[in-house]
mmCIF file of the C-alpha atoms, coordinates in Angstrom:
data_MODEL
# 
_entry.id   MODEL 
# 
loop_
_atom_site.group_PDB 
_atom_site.id 
_atom_site.type_symbol 
_atom_site.label_atom_id 
_atom_site.label_alt_id 
_atom_site.label_comp_id 
_atom_site.label_asym_id 
_atom_site.label_entity_id 
_atom_site.label_seq_id 
_atom_site.pdbx_PDB_ins_code 
_atom_site.Cartn_x 
_atom_site.Cartn_y 
_atom_site.Cartn_z 
_atom_site.occupancy 
_atom_site.B_iso_or_equiv 
_atom_site.pdbx_formal_charge 
_atom_site.auth_seq_id 
_atom_site.auth_comp_id 
_atom_site.auth_asym_id 
_atom_site.auth_atom_id 
_atom_site.pdbx_PDB_model_num 
ATOM 1   C CA . UNK A 1 1   ? 53.659  -53.165 41.651  1.00 0.00 ? 1   UNK A CA 1 
ATOM 2   C CA . UNK A 1 2   ? 51.250  -56.011 41.687  1.00 0.00 ? 2   UNK A CA 1 
ATOM 3   C CA . UNK A 1 3   ? 49.225  -54.445 44.468  1.00 0.00 ? 3   UNK A CA 1 
ATOM 4   C CA . UNK A 1 4   ? 49.015  -51.413 42.617  1.00 0.00 ? 4   UNK A CA 1 
ATOM 5   C CA . UNK A 1 5   ? 45.945  -50.397 40.491  1.00 0.00 ? 5   UNK A CA 1 
ATOM 6   C CA . UNK A 1 6   ? 46.149  -47.947 37.702  1.00 0.00 ? 6   UNK A CA 1 
ATOM 7   C CA . UNK A 1 7   ? 43.989  -44.920 38.453  1.00 0.00 ? 7   UNK A CA 1 
ATOM 8   C CA . UNK A 1 8   ? 42.238  -45.098 35.030  1.00 0.00 ? 8   UNK A CA 1 
ATOM 9   C CA . UNK A 1 9   ? 41.199  -48.721 36.155  1.00 0.00 ? 9   UNK A CA 1 
ATOM 10  C CA . UNK A 1 10  ? 39.660  -47.830 38.873  1.00 0.00 ? 10  UNK A CA 1 
ATOM 11  C CA . UNK A 1 11  ? 35.820  -48.777 38.779  1.00 0.00 ? 11  UNK A CA 1 
ATOM 12  C CA . UNK A 1 12  ? 34.902  -45.570 40.860  1.00 0.00 ? 12  UNK A CA 1 
ATOM 13  C CA . UNK A 1 13  ? 36.762  -43.127 38.385  1.00 0.00 ? 13  UNK A CA 1 
ATOM 14  C CA . UNK A 1 14  ? 35.559  -45.058 35.418  1.00 0.00 ? 14  UNK A CA 1 
ATOM 15  C CA . UNK A 1 15  ? 31.922  -44.681 36.906  1.00 0.00 ? 15  UNK A CA 1 
ATOM 16  C CA . UNK A 1 16  ? 32.323  -40.876 37.788  1.00 0.00 ? 16  UNK A CA 1 
ATOM 17  C CA . UNK A 1 17  ? 33.858  -40.377 34.350  1.00 0.00 ? 17  UNK A CA 1 
ATOM 18  C CA . UNK A 1 18  ? 30.717  -41.820 32.769  1.00 0.00 ? 18  UNK A CA 1 
ATOM 19  C CA . UNK A 1 19  ? 28.512  -40.301 35.255  1.00 0.00 ? 19  UNK A CA 1 
ATOM 20  C CA . UNK A 1 20  ? 30.008  -36.665 34.296  1.00 0.00 ? 20  UNK A CA 1 
ATOM 21  C CA . UNK A 1 21  ? 29.996  -37.614 30.570  1.00 0.00 ? 21  UNK A CA 1 
ATOM 22  C CA . UNK A 1 22  ? 26.028  -38.414 31.044  1.00 0.00 ? 22  UNK A CA 1 
ATOM 23  C CA . UNK A 1 23  ? 25.455  -35.359 32.953  1.00 0.00 ? 23  UNK A CA 1 
ATOM 24  C CA . UNK A 1 24  ? 27.324  -33.101 30.420  1.00 0.00 ? 24  UNK A CA 1 
ATOM 25  C CA . UNK A 1 25  ? 25.321  -34.748 27.402  1.00 0.00 ? 25  UNK A CA 1 
ATOM 26  C CA . UNK A 1 26  ? 22.133  -34.659 29.158  1.00 0.00 ? 26  UNK A CA 1 
ATOM 27  C CA . UNK A 1 27  ? 22.756  -30.864 30.013  1.00 0.00 ? 27  UNK A CA 1 
ATOM 28  C CA . UNK A 1 28  ? 23.596  -30.231 26.335  1.00 0.00 ? 28  UNK A CA 1 
ATOM 29  C CA . UNK A 1 29  ? 20.277  -32.117 25.172  1.00 0.00 ? 29  UNK A CA 1 
ATOM 30  C CA . UNK A 1 30  ? 18.148  -30.140 27.491  1.00 0.00 ? 30  UNK A CA 1 
ATOM 31  C CA . UNK A 1 31  ? 19.795  -26.721 26.687  1.00 0.00 ? 31  UNK A CA 1 
ATOM 32  C CA . UNK A 1 32  ? 19.454  -27.819 22.976  1.00 0.00 ? 32  UNK A CA 1 
ATOM 33  C CA . UNK A 1 33  ? 15.828  -28.438 23.348  1.00 0.00 ? 33  UNK A CA 1 
ATOM 34  C CA . UNK A 1 34  ? 15.355  -25.410 25.376  1.00 0.00 ? 34  UNK A CA 1 
ATOM 35  C CA . UNK A 1 35  ? 16.999  -22.945 22.964  1.00 0.00 ? 35  UNK A CA 1 
ATOM 36  C CA . UNK A 1 36  ? 15.079  -24.626 19.840  1.00 0.00 ? 36  UNK A CA 1 
ATOM 37  C CA . UNK A 1 37  ? 11.512  -24.481 21.848  1.00 0.00 ? 37  UNK A CA 1 
ATOM 38  C CA . UNK A 1 38  ? 12.409  -20.822 22.593  1.00 0.00 ? 38  UNK A CA 1 
ATOM 39  C CA . UNK A 1 39  ? 13.251  -20.202 18.928  1.00 0.00 ? 39  UNK A CA 1 
ATOM 40  C CA . UNK A 1 40  ? 10.143  -21.673 17.546  1.00 0.00 ? 40  UNK A CA 1 
ATOM 41  C CA . UNK A 1 41  ? 7.744   -19.910 20.118  1.00 0.00 ? 41  UNK A CA 1 
ATOM 42  C CA . UNK A 1 42  ? 9.705   -16.457 18.897  1.00 0.00 ? 42  UNK A CA 1 
ATOM 43  C CA . UNK A 1 43  ? 9.372   -17.662 15.468  1.00 0.00 ? 43  UNK A CA 1 
ATOM 44  C CA . UNK A 1 44  ? 5.891   -18.471 15.788  1.00 0.00 ? 44  UNK A CA 1 
ATOM 45  C CA . UNK A 1 45  ? 5.310   -15.015 17.730  1.00 0.00 ? 45  UNK A CA 1 
ATOM 46  C CA . UNK A 1 46  ? 6.840   -13.200 14.924  1.00 0.00 ? 46  UNK A CA 1 
ATOM 47  C CA . UNK A 1 47  ? 4.809   -14.867 12.300  1.00 0.00 ? 47  UNK A CA 1 
ATOM 48  C CA . UNK A 1 48  ? 1.451   -13.892 14.245  1.00 0.00 ? 48  UNK A CA 1 
ATOM 49  C CA . UNK A 1 49  ? 2.605   -10.275 14.600  1.00 0.00 ? 49  UNK A CA 1 
ATOM 50  C CA . UNK A 1 50  ? 3.548   -10.346 10.822  1.00 0.00 ? 50  UNK A CA 1 
ATOM 51  C CA . UNK A 1 51  ? 0.080   -11.901 9.920   1.00 0.00 ? 51  UNK A CA 1 
ATOM 52  C CA . UNK A 1 52  ? -1.517  -9.296  12.181  1.00 0.00 ? 52  UNK A CA 1 
ATOM 53  C CA . UNK A 1 53  ? 0.352   -6.510  10.390  1.00 0.00 ? 53  UNK A CA 1 
ATOM 54  C CA . UNK A 1 54  ? -0.433  -7.764  7.006   1.00 0.00 ? 54  UNK A CA 1 
ATOM 55  C CA . UNK A 1 55  ? -4.277  -8.185  7.905   1.00 0.00 ? 55  UNK A CA 1 
ATOM 56  C CA . UNK A 1 56  ? -4.287  -4.521  9.117   1.00 0.00 ? 56  UNK A CA 1 
ATOM 57  C CA . UNK A 1 57  ? -2.780  -3.432  6.144   1.00 0.00 ? 57  UNK A CA 1 
ATOM 58  C CA . UNK A 1 58  ? -4.954  -5.811  3.882   1.00 0.00 ? 58  UNK A CA 1 
ATOM 59  C CA . UNK A 1 59  ? -7.997  -3.776  5.806   1.00 0.00 ? 59  UNK A CA 1 
ATOM 60  C CA . UNK A 1 60  ? -6.432  -0.426  5.208   1.00 0.00 ? 60  UNK A CA 1 
ATOM 61  C CA . UNK A 1 61  ? -5.912  -0.981  1.121   1.00 0.00 ? 61  UNK A CA 1 
ATOM 62  C CA . UNK A 1 62  ? -9.431  -2.052  0.988   1.00 0.00 ? 62  UNK A CA 1 
ATOM 63  C CA . UNK A 1 63  ? -10.724 0.927   2.995   1.00 0.00 ? 63  UNK A CA 1 
ATOM 64  C CA . UNK A 1 64  ? -8.632  3.054   0.427   1.00 0.00 ? 64  UNK A CA 1 
ATOM 65  C CA . UNK A 1 65  ? -9.936  1.617   -2.381  1.00 0.00 ? 65  UNK A CA 1 
ATOM 66  C CA . UNK A 1 66  ? -13.671 1.728   -1.313  1.00 0.00 ? 66  UNK A CA 1 
ATOM 67  C CA . UNK A 1 67  ? -12.913 5.458   -0.847  1.00 0.00 ? 67  UNK A CA 1 
ATOM 68  C CA . UNK A 1 68  ? -11.177 6.034   -4.044  1.00 0.00 ? 68  UNK A CA 1 
ATOM 69  C CA . UNK A 1 69  ? -14.272 4.255   -5.833  1.00 0.00 ? 69  UNK A CA 1 
ATOM 70  C CA . UNK A 1 70  ? -16.734 6.569   -3.777  1.00 0.00 ? 70  UNK A CA 1 
ATOM 71  C CA . UNK A 1 71  ? -14.786 9.581   -4.847  1.00 0.00 ? 71  UNK A CA 1 
ATOM 72  C CA . UNK A 1 72  ? -14.578 8.672   -8.353  1.00 0.00 ? 72  UNK A CA 1 
ATOM 73  C CA . UNK A 1 73  ? -18.604 8.149   -8.206  1.00 0.00 ? 73  UNK A CA 1 
ATOM 74  C CA . UNK A 1 74  ? -19.001 11.413  -6.668  1.00 0.00 ? 74  UNK A CA 1 
ATOM 75  C CA . UNK A 1 75  ? -17.023 13.224  -9.166  1.00 0.00 ? 75  UNK A CA 1 
ATOM 76  C CA . UNK A 1 76  ? -18.480 11.510  -12.338 1.00 0.00 ? 76  UNK A CA 1 
ATOM 77  C CA . UNK A 1 77  ? -21.983 12.513  -11.058 1.00 0.00 ? 77  UNK A CA 1 
ATOM 78  C CA . UNK A 1 78  ? -21.009 16.243  -10.393 1.00 0.00 ? 78  UNK A CA 1 
ATOM 79  C CA . UNK A 1 79  ? -22.946 18.481  -13.001 1.00 0.00 ? 79  UNK A CA 1 
ATOM 80  C CA . UNK A 1 80  ? -19.671 19.848  -14.408 1.00 0.00 ? 80  UNK A CA 1 
ATOM 81  C CA . UNK A 1 81  ? -18.757 16.297  -15.724 1.00 0.00 ? 81  UNK A CA 1 
ATOM 82  C CA . UNK A 1 82  ? -22.386 15.629  -17.001 1.00 0.00 ? 82  UNK A CA 1 
ATOM 83  C CA . UNK A 1 83  ? -22.120 19.076  -18.708 1.00 0.00 ? 83  UNK A CA 1 
ATOM 84  C CA . UNK A 1 84  ? -18.854 18.690  -20.210 1.00 0.00 ? 84  UNK A CA 1 
ATOM 85  C CA . UNK A 1 85  ? -19.814 15.740  -21.753 1.00 0.00 ? 85  UNK A CA 1 
ATOM 86  C CA . UNK A 1 86  ? -22.877 17.103  -23.131 1.00 0.00 ? 86  UNK A CA 1 
ATOM 87  C CA . UNK A 1 87  ? -21.103 20.249  -24.294 1.00 0.00 ? 87  UNK A CA 1 
ATOM 88  C CA . UNK A 1 88  ? -18.245 18.047  -26.149 1.00 0.00 ? 88  UNK A CA 1 
ATOM 89  C CA . UNK A 1 89  ? -21.140 15.939  -27.829 1.00 0.00 ? 89  UNK A CA 1 
ATOM 90  C CA . UNK A 1 90  ? -23.031 19.096  -28.800 1.00 0.00 ? 90  UNK A CA 1 
ATOM 91  C CA . UNK A 1 91  ? -19.993 21.104  -30.376 1.00 0.00 ? 91  UNK A CA 1 
ATOM 92  C CA . UNK A 1 92  ? -19.070 23.243  -27.480 1.00 0.00 ? 92  UNK A CA 1 
ATOM 93  C CA . UNK A 1 93  ? -22.583 24.425  -25.942 1.00 0.00 ? 93  UNK A CA 1 
ATOM 94  C CA . UNK A 1 94  ? -24.544 22.324  -23.570 1.00 0.00 ? 94  UNK A CA 1 
ATOM 95  C CA . UNK A 1 95  ? -28.274 23.219  -24.585 1.00 0.00 ? 95  UNK A CA 1 
ATOM 96  C CA . UNK A 1 96  ? -29.290 21.284  -21.336 1.00 0.00 ? 96  UNK A CA 1 
ATOM 97  C CA . UNK A 1 97  ? -27.251 23.106  -18.893 1.00 0.00 ? 97  UNK A CA 1 
ATOM 98  C CA . UNK A 1 98  ? -27.174 26.353  -20.885 1.00 0.00 ? 98  UNK A CA 1 
ATOM 99  C CA . UNK A 1 99  ? -23.616 26.483  -20.636 1.00 0.00 ? 99  UNK A CA 1 
ATOM 100 C CA . UNK A 1 100 ? -20.319 26.520  -22.947 1.00 0.00 ? 100 UNK A CA 1 
ATOM 101 C CA . UNK A 1 101 ? -17.688 23.653  -22.422 1.00 0.00 ? 101 UNK A CA 1 
ATOM 102 C CA . UNK A 1 102 ? -15.460 26.620  -21.101 1.00 0.00 ? 102 UNK A CA 1 
ATOM 103 C CA . UNK A 1 103 ? -17.987 27.500  -18.526 1.00 0.00 ? 103 UNK A CA 1 
ATOM 104 C CA . UNK A 1 104 ? -18.422 23.803  -17.376 1.00 0.00 ? 104 UNK A CA 1 
ATOM 105 C CA . UNK A 1 105 ? -14.520 23.350  -17.355 1.00 0.00 ? 105 UNK A CA 1 
ATOM 106 C CA . UNK A 1 106 ? -14.158 26.562  -14.958 1.00 0.00 ? 106 UNK A CA 1 
ATOM 107 C CA . UNK A 1 107 ? -16.924 24.975  -12.488 1.00 0.00 ? 107 UNK A CA 1 
ATOM 108 C CA . UNK A 1 108 ? -14.911 21.383  -12.773 1.00 0.00 ? 108 UNK A CA 1 
ATOM 109 C CA . UNK A 1 109 ? -11.629 23.247  -11.980 1.00 0.00 ? 109 UNK A CA 1 
ATOM 110 C CA . UNK A 1 110 ? -13.105 24.766  -8.869  1.00 0.00 ? 110 UNK A CA 1 
ATOM 111 C CA . UNK A 1 111 ? -14.770 21.656  -7.823  1.00 0.00 ? 111 UNK A CA 1 
ATOM 112 C CA . UNK A 1 112 ? -11.336 19.960  -8.317  1.00 0.00 ? 112 UNK A CA 1 
ATOM 113 C CA . UNK A 1 113 ? -9.507  22.552  -6.545  1.00 0.00 ? 113 UNK A CA 1 
ATOM 114 C CA . UNK A 1 114 ? -11.751 22.360  -3.422  1.00 0.00 ? 114 UNK A CA 1 
ATOM 115 C CA . UNK A 1 115 ? -11.812 18.506  -3.573  1.00 0.00 ? 115 UNK A CA 1 
ATOM 116 C CA . UNK A 1 116 ? -7.918  18.221  -3.681  1.00 0.00 ? 116 UNK A CA 1 
ATOM 117 C CA . UNK A 1 117 ? -7.701  20.601  -0.644  1.00 0.00 ? 117 UNK A CA 1 
ATOM 118 C CA . UNK A 1 118 ? -10.117 18.112  1.116   1.00 0.00 ? 118 UNK A CA 1 
ATOM 119 C CA . UNK A 1 119 ? -8.222  15.054  0.114   1.00 0.00 ? 119 UNK A CA 1 
ATOM 120 C CA . UNK A 1 120 ? -4.647  15.698  0.641   1.00 0.00 ? 120 UNK A CA 1 
ATOM 121 C CA . UNK A 1 121 ? -3.762  12.175  -0.585  1.00 0.00 ? 121 UNK A CA 1 
ATOM 122 C CA . UNK A 1 122 ? -4.617  13.174  -3.885  1.00 0.00 ? 122 UNK A CA 1 
ATOM 123 C CA . UNK A 1 123 ? -1.838  15.100  -5.858  1.00 0.00 ? 123 UNK A CA 1 
ATOM 124 C CA . UNK A 1 124 ? -3.643  15.407  -9.255  1.00 0.00 ? 124 UNK A CA 1 
ATOM 125 C CA . UNK A 1 125 ? -7.263  15.002  -10.632 1.00 0.00 ? 125 UNK A CA 1 
ATOM 126 C CA . UNK A 1 126 ? -7.934  14.950  -14.238 1.00 0.00 ? 126 UNK A CA 1 
ATOM 127 C CA . UNK A 1 127 ? -10.915 14.706  -16.522 1.00 0.00 ? 127 UNK A CA 1 
ATOM 128 C CA . UNK A 1 128 ? -9.783  12.989  -19.785 1.00 0.00 ? 128 UNK A CA 1 
ATOM 129 C CA . UNK A 1 129 ? -11.380 13.173  -23.083 1.00 0.00 ? 129 UNK A CA 1 
ATOM 130 C CA . UNK A 1 130 ? -12.084 10.165  -25.524 1.00 0.00 ? 130 UNK A CA 1 
ATOM 131 C CA . UNK A 1 131 ? -11.142 12.404  -28.606 1.00 0.00 ? 131 UNK A CA 1 
ATOM 132 C CA . UNK A 1 132 ? -7.642  13.828  -29.504 1.00 0.00 ? 132 UNK A CA 1 
ATOM 133 C CA . UNK A 1 133 ? -5.696  10.665  -28.391 1.00 0.00 ? 133 UNK A CA 1 
ATOM 134 C CA . UNK A 1 134 ? -7.236  11.254  -24.761 1.00 0.00 ? 134 UNK A CA 1 
ATOM 135 C CA . UNK A 1 135 ? -6.349  14.802  -24.486 1.00 0.00 ? 135 UNK A CA 1 
ATOM 136 C CA . UNK A 1 136 ? -6.968  16.107  -20.887 1.00 0.00 ? 136 UNK A CA 1 
ATOM 137 C CA . UNK A 1 137 ? -9.802  18.397  -20.658 1.00 0.00 ? 137 UNK A CA 1 
ATOM 138 C CA . UNK A 1 138 ? -8.931  19.598  -17.050 1.00 0.00 ? 138 UNK A CA 1 
ATOM 139 C CA . UNK A 1 139 ? -6.190  18.984  -14.453 1.00 0.00 ? 139 UNK A CA 1 
ATOM 140 C CA . UNK A 1 140 ? -5.514  20.225  -11.438 1.00 0.00 ? 140 UNK A CA 1 
ATOM 141 C CA . UNK A 1 141 ? -2.321  19.155  -9.150  1.00 0.00 ? 141 UNK A CA 1 
ATOM 142 C CA . UNK A 1 142 ? -0.517  19.696  -6.084  1.00 0.00 ? 142 UNK A CA 1 
ATOM 143 C CA . UNK A 1 143 ? 2.866   20.974  -5.835  1.00 0.00 ? 143 UNK A CA 1 
ATOM 144 C CA . UNK A 1 144 ? 5.291   22.349  -3.072  1.00 0.00 ? 144 UNK A CA 1 
ATOM 145 C CA . UNK A 1 145 ? 3.605   25.763  -4.261  1.00 0.00 ? 145 UNK A CA 1 
ATOM 146 C CA . UNK A 1 146 ? 0.152   24.607  -3.537  1.00 0.00 ? 146 UNK A CA 1 
ATOM 147 C CA . UNK A 1 147 ? -2.662  23.319  -5.191  1.00 0.00 ? 147 UNK A CA 1 
ATOM 148 C CA . UNK A 1 148 ? -3.085  24.750  -9.000  1.00 0.00 ? 148 UNK A CA 1 
ATOM 149 C CA . UNK A 1 149 ? -5.101  24.328  -12.150 1.00 0.00 ? 149 UNK A CA 1 
ATOM 150 C CA . UNK A 1 150 ? -2.861  23.308  -15.346 1.00 0.00 ? 150 UNK A CA 1 
ATOM 151 C CA . UNK A 1 151 ? -3.045  25.802  -17.734 1.00 0.00 ? 151 UNK A CA 1 
ATOM 152 C CA . UNK A 1 152 ? -5.128  24.551  -21.047 1.00 0.00 ? 152 UNK A CA 1 
ATOM 153 C CA . UNK A 1 153 ? -2.025  24.847  -23.351 1.00 0.00 ? 153 UNK A CA 1 
ATOM 154 C CA . UNK A 1 154 ? -0.229  22.428  -20.965 1.00 0.00 ? 154 UNK A CA 1 
ATOM 155 C CA . UNK A 1 155 ? -2.794  19.739  -20.912 1.00 0.00 ? 155 UNK A CA 1 
ATOM 156 C CA . UNK A 1 156 ? -1.586  16.336  -22.032 1.00 0.00 ? 156 UNK A CA 1 
ATOM 157 C CA . UNK A 1 157 ? -2.625  13.344  -24.476 1.00 0.00 ? 157 UNK A CA 1 
ATOM 158 C CA . UNK A 1 158 ? -3.014  10.540  -22.254 1.00 0.00 ? 158 UNK A CA 1 
ATOM 159 C CA . UNK A 1 159 ? -4.848  7.906   -24.694 1.00 0.00 ? 159 UNK A CA 1 
ATOM 160 C CA . UNK A 1 160 ? -1.757  5.693   -24.810 1.00 0.00 ? 160 UNK A CA 1 
ATOM 161 C CA . UNK A 1 161 ? -1.627  5.108   -20.781 1.00 0.00 ? 161 UNK A CA 1 
ATOM 162 C CA . UNK A 1 162 ? -2.927  1.903   -19.420 1.00 0.00 ? 162 UNK A CA 1 
ATOM 163 C CA . UNK A 1 163 ? -5.232  3.680   -17.344 1.00 0.00 ? 163 UNK A CA 1 
ATOM 164 C CA . UNK A 1 164 ? -7.168  5.181   -20.332 1.00 0.00 ? 164 UNK A CA 1 
ATOM 165 C CA . UNK A 1 165 ? -6.762  2.140   -22.336 1.00 0.00 ? 165 UNK A CA 1 
# 
């Protein structure tokens, strides 16, 4: 047995084993780096998509706030809003507009109804007074049955709400 060499002691077998181990390690390393790069690229693409979506949503919010502001300014400038304020200050009759508080309310109800029909995003429009703990003077709201004027005896006090304070 002196001339026989054990198979694991053969130089070519050891070199082949080392070569295969290096090849496997290299393949695993390249595969890992490739997968990591692909994952980072996908994550970057998702971040870009999310950033774009967020920017678009922010633009939509800014545009909506601008529209709400314009609508509020428009409504505040209508004659019934102005006349209602004068009639309340004068005890129920507006001498400048020659109309009673009830006449101004009826006109405002019609404007609110038309405005709510034209703006489906609004489900409720209110004119809230400063007296009587912020009692609503006019309220128009959208429901399953359509858009309607809230009866005067159902108008609420809103003085404690954050949007009145």
